[in-house]
C-alpha positions as CSV (number, residue, x, y, z in Angstrom):
1,M,-9.6,8.6,-1.8
2,I,-6.0,7.4,-1.7
3,S,-3.3,9.7,-2.8
4,K,-1.5,9.5,-6.2
5,K,1.6,8.5,-4.3
6,T,-0.2,5.5,-2.7
7,K,-1.7,4.5,-6.0
8,Y,1.7,4.6,-7.8
9,A,3.3,2.7,-4.9
10,I,0.7,-0.1,-5.2
11,N,1.2,-0.2,-9.0
12,A,5.0,-0.4,-8.7
13,L,4.7,-3.1,-6.0
14,V,2.4,-5.2,-8.1
15,Y,4.7,-4.9,-11.0
16,L,7.7,-5.9,-8.9
17,A,5.6,-8.8,-7.5
18,K,4.8,-10.1,-11.0
19,R,8.6,-10.1,-11.7
20,N,9.5,-11.5,-8.3
21,G,12.5,-13.8,-8.4
22,E,13.8,-12.3,-11.7
23,G,16.3,-10.0,-10.0
24,P,16.4,-6.3,-9.6
25,I,14.2,-4.2,-11.9
26,V,15.4,-0.7,-13.0
27,I,13.3,2.4,-12.2
28,S,13.0,3.4,-15.8
29,E,11.3,0.1,-16.7
30,I,8.8,0.3,-13.8
31,A,8.1,4.0,-14.6
32,E,7.5,3.2,-18.3
33,K,5.4,0.1,-17.9
34,E,3.3,1.6,-15.1
35,H,3.1,5.1,-16.5
36,I,4.6,6.7,-13.4
37,P,6.7,9.9,-13.6
38,R,10.3,8.7,-12.9
39,K,11.2,11.3,-10.3
40,F,8.1,10.7,-8.4
41,L,8.7,6.9,-8.5
42,E,12.3,7.4,-7.2
43,S,10.8,9.0,-4.1
44,I,8.2,6.3,-3.6
45,L,10.7,3.5,-4.0
46,L,13.0,5.1,-1.5
47,N,10.2,5.2,1.1
48,L,9.4,1.6,0.4
49,K,13.1,0.7,0.9
50,K,13.3,2.6,4.1
51,A,10.2,0.8,5.3
52,G,11.9,-2.6,4.6
53,V,9.5,-3.6,1.8
54,L,12.1,-3.2,-1.0
55,A,15.8,-3.5,-1.4
56,S,18.0,-2.2,-4.2
57,K,21.2,-3.1,-5.9
58,K,23.5,-0.5,-7.5
59,G,25.5,-0.8,-10.7
60,K,25.1,-3.0,-13.7
61,G,22.2,-5.4,-13.3
62,G,20.9,-3.1,-10.5
63,G,17.5,-1.9,-9.6
64,Y,14.7,-2.6,-7.0
65,Y,13.3,-5.9,-5.9
66,L,10.9,-7.1,-3.2
67,L,12.4,-7.8,0.2
68,Q,9.3,-9.5,1.4
69,N,7.1,-12.2,-0.2
70,P,4.2,-10.9,-2.2
71,E,1.8,-12.6,0.3
72,D,3.3,-10.5,3.2
73,I,2.8,-7.0,1.6
74,N,-0.8,-5.8,2.0
75,L,-2.6,-2.7,1.0
76,A,-3.2,-1.6,4.6
77,D,0.4,-1.3,5.3
78,V,1.2,0.5,2.0
79,M,-1.7,2.9,2.5
80,R,-0.6,3.7,6.1
81,L,3.0,4.3,4.9
82,F,2.0,6.9,2.4
83,D,-1.4,8.3,3.5
84,G,-1.4,7.8,7.3
85,P,-4.4,6.5,9.1
86,I,-7.1,4.4,7.5
87,A,-10.1,6.0,9.2
88,F,-12.6,8.8,8.7
89,L,-12.3,9.9,12.3
90,P,-9.2,10.4,14.4
91,C,-10.8,8.7,17.4
92,V,-11.1,5.3,15.6
93,T,-7.6,5.1,14.1
94,Y,-5.2,2.3,15.1
95,K,-1.9,4.0,15.1
96,Y,-2.8,7.6,15.1
97,Y,-5.6,8.0,17.7
98,E,-6.7,11.4,18.7
99,R,-9.8,12.3,20.8
100,C,-12.4,14.3,18.9
101,E,-12.7,17.8,20.5
102,E,-16.5,17.9,20.3
103,C,-17.0,14.4,21.7
104,K,-18.8,14.3,25.1
105,D,-18.2,10.5,25.7
106,E,-16.4,8.2,23.4
107,E,-17.9,5.1,25.1
108,T,-21.5,6.1,24.2
109,C,-20.8,7.9,20.9
110,G,-23.0,6.2,18.2
111,I,-21.1,8.1,15.4
112,R,-17.7,6.8,16.7
113,D,-19.2,3.3,16.9
114,V,-20.4,3.3,13.2
115,F,-17.0,4.7,12.0
116,Y,-15.1,2.2,14.2
117,E,-17.0,-0.6,12.4
118,V,-16.3,0.9,9.0
119,R,-12.6,1.2,9.9
120,N,-12.4,-2.4,11.1
121,K,-14.1,-3.8,8.0
122,T,-12.0,-1.6,5.7
123,V,-8.7,-2.6,7.3
124,E,-9.7,-6.3,7.3
125,L,-10.3,-6.2,3.5
126,L,-7.1,-4.2,2.9
127,K,-5.0,-6.6,4.9
128,K,-6.4,-9.5,2.9
129,A,-5.5,-7.7,-0.3
130,N,-1.8,-8.5,-0.5
131,L,0.2,-8.4,-3.7
132,A,-0.2,-12.1,-4.4
133,E,-4.0,-11.8,-4.0
134,I,-4.1,-8.8,-6.4
135,I,-2.2,-10.7,-9.0
136,K,-4.4,-13.7,-8.6
137,R,-7.6,-11.4,-9.0
138,E,-6.1,-9.8,-12.1
139,R,-5.6,-13.3,-13.7
140,H,-9.2,-14.3,-12.8
141,L,-10.5,-11.1,-14.3
142,I,-8.5,-11.6,-17.5
143,T,-9.8,-15.2,-17.9
144,D,-13.4,-14.1,-17.2
145,L,-13.3,-11.8,-20.3
C-alpha cells in the first residue's frame, strides 16, 4: 500500500491541478478541502517544491501552485518521491536496485522474472496516470452516476 504521505500528496496535487491557472492556493484551503492535517501538508508541499513539482508565493495572495503541467505530473514520480521504489523486490527496481542476498543467478530466476513483469506493468499504468488523466476519470465517473 502507498503511505498516507503519498496519498495526501496525490490529493493535494489533484486539487491544485483542478485549480491550475487560478494563481497560488493557500495551504489552509487545501488542508480543509482535502481533509489533510495542515502541519503534515506543509511538509508534503515543501517536498514537492524541492522536487520542482510546485512553486510558492509568499505574502498576500500567496500559496502554492503547480510548476509543471498536470499532464506532466504522474503517479509514478510522486510515489517514488515519497515512498521510494515501485517494486516488490529490490532486484527489479529502476532507481534503487539491490541484488537479493539469497539469489543464485538473477538471469535465470523465475521469481525475479515474474516480479520484474509486475513492476513494469505497474510503472506503465502509474506513468499514464497523470493529474490531467485523474481529473478526466473523475469527471467520467461523476457523469456515469
